[in-house]
Backbone as CSV, one residue per row, in Angstrom:
resi,resn,N_x,N_y,N_z,CA_x,CA_y,CA_z,C_x,C_y,C_z
1,MET,142.526,69.049,142.992,142.600,69.216,144.430,142.117,67.937,145.096
2,GLU,142.871,67.491,146.061,142.493,66.270,146.759,142.321,66.576,148.235
3,LEU,141.291,66.046,148.798,140.978,66.260,150.199,141.640,65.181,151.035
4,ASN,142.357,65.574,152.066,142.966,64.626,152.985,142.138,64.558,154.259
5,THR,141.808,63.366,154.646,140.999,63.143,155.832,141.736,62.203,156.762
6,TYR,141.734,62.502,158.044,142.330,61.585,159.009,141.336,60.466,159.274
7,ARG,141.787,59.265,159.100,140.908,58.112,159.280,141.295,57.385,160.558
8,PHE,140.317,56.806,161.205,140.505,56.314,162.560,140.666,54.811,162.689
9,CYS,140.101,54.048,161.812,140.039,52.606,162.018,140.673,51.861,160.842
10,HIS,141.627,51.010,161.150,142.278,50.206,160.119,141.346,49.066,159.707
11,PRO,141.285,48.730,158.430,140.388,47.662,157.971,140.613,46.302,158.643
12,LEU,141.822,46.040,159.126,142.072,44.768,159.806,141.356,44.692,161.159
13,GLU,140.889,45.820,161.671,140.163,45.856,162.945,138.656,45.726,162.748
14,ILE,138.230,45.507,161.490,136.810,45.471,161.166,136.474,44.159,160.459
15,ASN,135.323,43.591,160.785,134.789,42.487,160.004,134.203,43.116,158.743
16,LEU,134.849,42.930,157.603,134.463,43.633,156.387,133.139,43.142,155.797
17,LYS,132.644,42.004,156.259,131.340,41.528,155.785,130.189,42.203,156.514
18,THR,130.463,42.711,157.727,129.417,43.370,158.516,129.770,44.799,158.902
19,MET,131.025,45.182,158.740,131.571,46.477,159.148,131.579,46.636,160.674
20,GLU,131.482,45.540,161.403,131.497,45.583,162.871,132.940,45.530,163.375
21,SER,133.198,46.262,164.438,134.503,46.253,165.072,134.816,44.863,165.602
22,LYS,136.055,44.423,165.422,136.488,43.148,165.993,136.801,43.297,167.469
23,LYS,136.992,44.533,167.923,137.355,44.790,169.314,136.151,45.077,170.197
24,ILE,135.152,45.767,169.652,133.983,46.172,170.442,132.723,45.694,169.734
25,LYS,132.078,44.703,170.313,130.867,44.145,169.720,129.765,45.208,169.675
26,GLY,129.086,45.294,168.536,128.001,46.245,168.381,128.426,47.617,167.888
27,LEU,129.717,47.798,167.612,130.220,49.067,167.079,130.511,48.873,165.593
28,TYR,129.862,49.681,164.763,129.978,49.549,163.313,130.631,50.798,162.731
29,PHE,131.415,50.600,161.677,132.126,51.699,161.031,131.688,51.827,159.582
30,CYS,131.742,53.055,159.076,131.475,53.256,157.658,132.106,54.564,157.195
31,GLY,132.268,54.678,155.893,132.735,55.922,155.292,134.141,56.323,155.651
32,GLU,134.298,57.586,155.968,135.617,58.194,156.121,136.375,57.796,157.384
33,VAL,135.751,57.123,158.315,136.485,56.717,159.512,137.331,55.478,159.259
34,ILE,137.089,54.782,158.158,137.852,53.588,157.820,139.083,53.999,157.025
35,ASP,140.231,53.487,157.430,141.510,53.852,156.817,141.714,53.078,155.510
36,VAL,141.143,53.607,154.427,141.279,53.007,153.106,141.986,54.013,152.215
37,ASP,143.094,53.593,151.636,143.847,54.481,150.750,143.391,54.295,149.318
38,GLY,143.365,55.384,148.607,143.031,55.315,147.196,142.907,56.711,146.630
39,ASN,143.026,56.826,145.337,142.895,58.099,144.669,141.417,58.353,144.401
40,THR,140.777,59.067,145.289,139.348,59.307,145.159,139.047,60.653,144.527
41,GLY,139.993,61.567,144.548,139.782,62.885,143.959,138.586,63.602,144.547
42,ASP,138.409,63.502,145.839,137.310,64.120,146.583,135.964,63.418,146.381
43,TYR,135.940,62.348,145.618,134.671,61.665,145.349,134.712,60.247,145.904
44,ASN,134.728,60.127,147.203,134.747,58.817,147.830,133.333,58.430,148.274
45,LEU,132.357,58.867,147.522,130.966,58.583,147.870,130.639,57.096,147.785
46,GLN,131.226,56.389,146.833,130.927,54.961,146.701,131.350,54.215,147.955
47,GLU,132.510,54.554,148.493,132.966,53.924,149.742,131.990,54.245,150.876
48,ALA,131.579,55.478,150.970,130.653,55.884,152.033,129.300,55.196,151.890
49,PHE,128.764,55.169,150.678,127.455,54.540,150.458,127.508,53.034,150.708
50,SER,128.530,52.382,150.187,128.626,50.926,150.302,128.847,50.476,151.741
51,THR,129.807,51.113,152.424,130.072,50.710,153.806,128.923,51.121,154.720
52,GLY,128.289,52.248,154.423,127.125,52.675,155.207,125.972,51.702,155.086
53,TYR,125.737,51.218,153.880,124.668,50.250,153.655,124.939,48.953,154.423
54,VAL,126.168,48.432,154.287,126.524,47.176,154.960,126.450,47.340,156.472
55,ALA,126.984,48.436,156.993,126.949,48.678,158.440,125.513,48.807,158.939
56,GLY,124.678,49.524,158.210,123.280,49.701,158.612,122.498,48.411,158.590
57,GLU,122.668,47.623,157.528,121.985,46.326,157.444,122.440,45.401,158.576
58,SER,123.721,45.381,158.834,124.259,44.503,159.886,123.799,44.949,161.262
59,ALA,123.825,46.246,161.515,123.402,46.760,162.820,121.909,46.504,163.058
60,SER,121.113,46.541,162.003,119.672,46.324,162.173,119.362,44.871,162.528
61,LYS,120.275,43.983,162.241,120.093,42.555,162.554,120.683,42.173,163.902
62,CYS,121.378,43.095,164.523,122.048,42.821,165.791,121.116,43.192,166.940
63,SER,120.644,42.202,167.666,119.720,42.470,168.766,120.281,42.103,170.123
64,ASP,121.429,41.428,170.161,121.974,40.956,171.438,122.868,41.965,172.139
65,VAL,123.098,43.121,171.539,123.977,44.121,172.149,123.267,44.893,173.232
66,LEU,122.027,45.279,172.973,121.282,46.081,173.926,120.824,45.228,175.029
């Protein structure tokens, strides 16, 4: 059984080194909202953990947005 999820953001709209939106400064994406295709078999935890870590680290270093 494979879970289908609607994803919102294409990877070309994201700086993949920081997971920050190229359109809206200070907006970070991670996990299932990123449109990444692959056979995950319901176990896309690595994508969620990895992008979440990068987005969190990058957002914690961003102080000019507020």
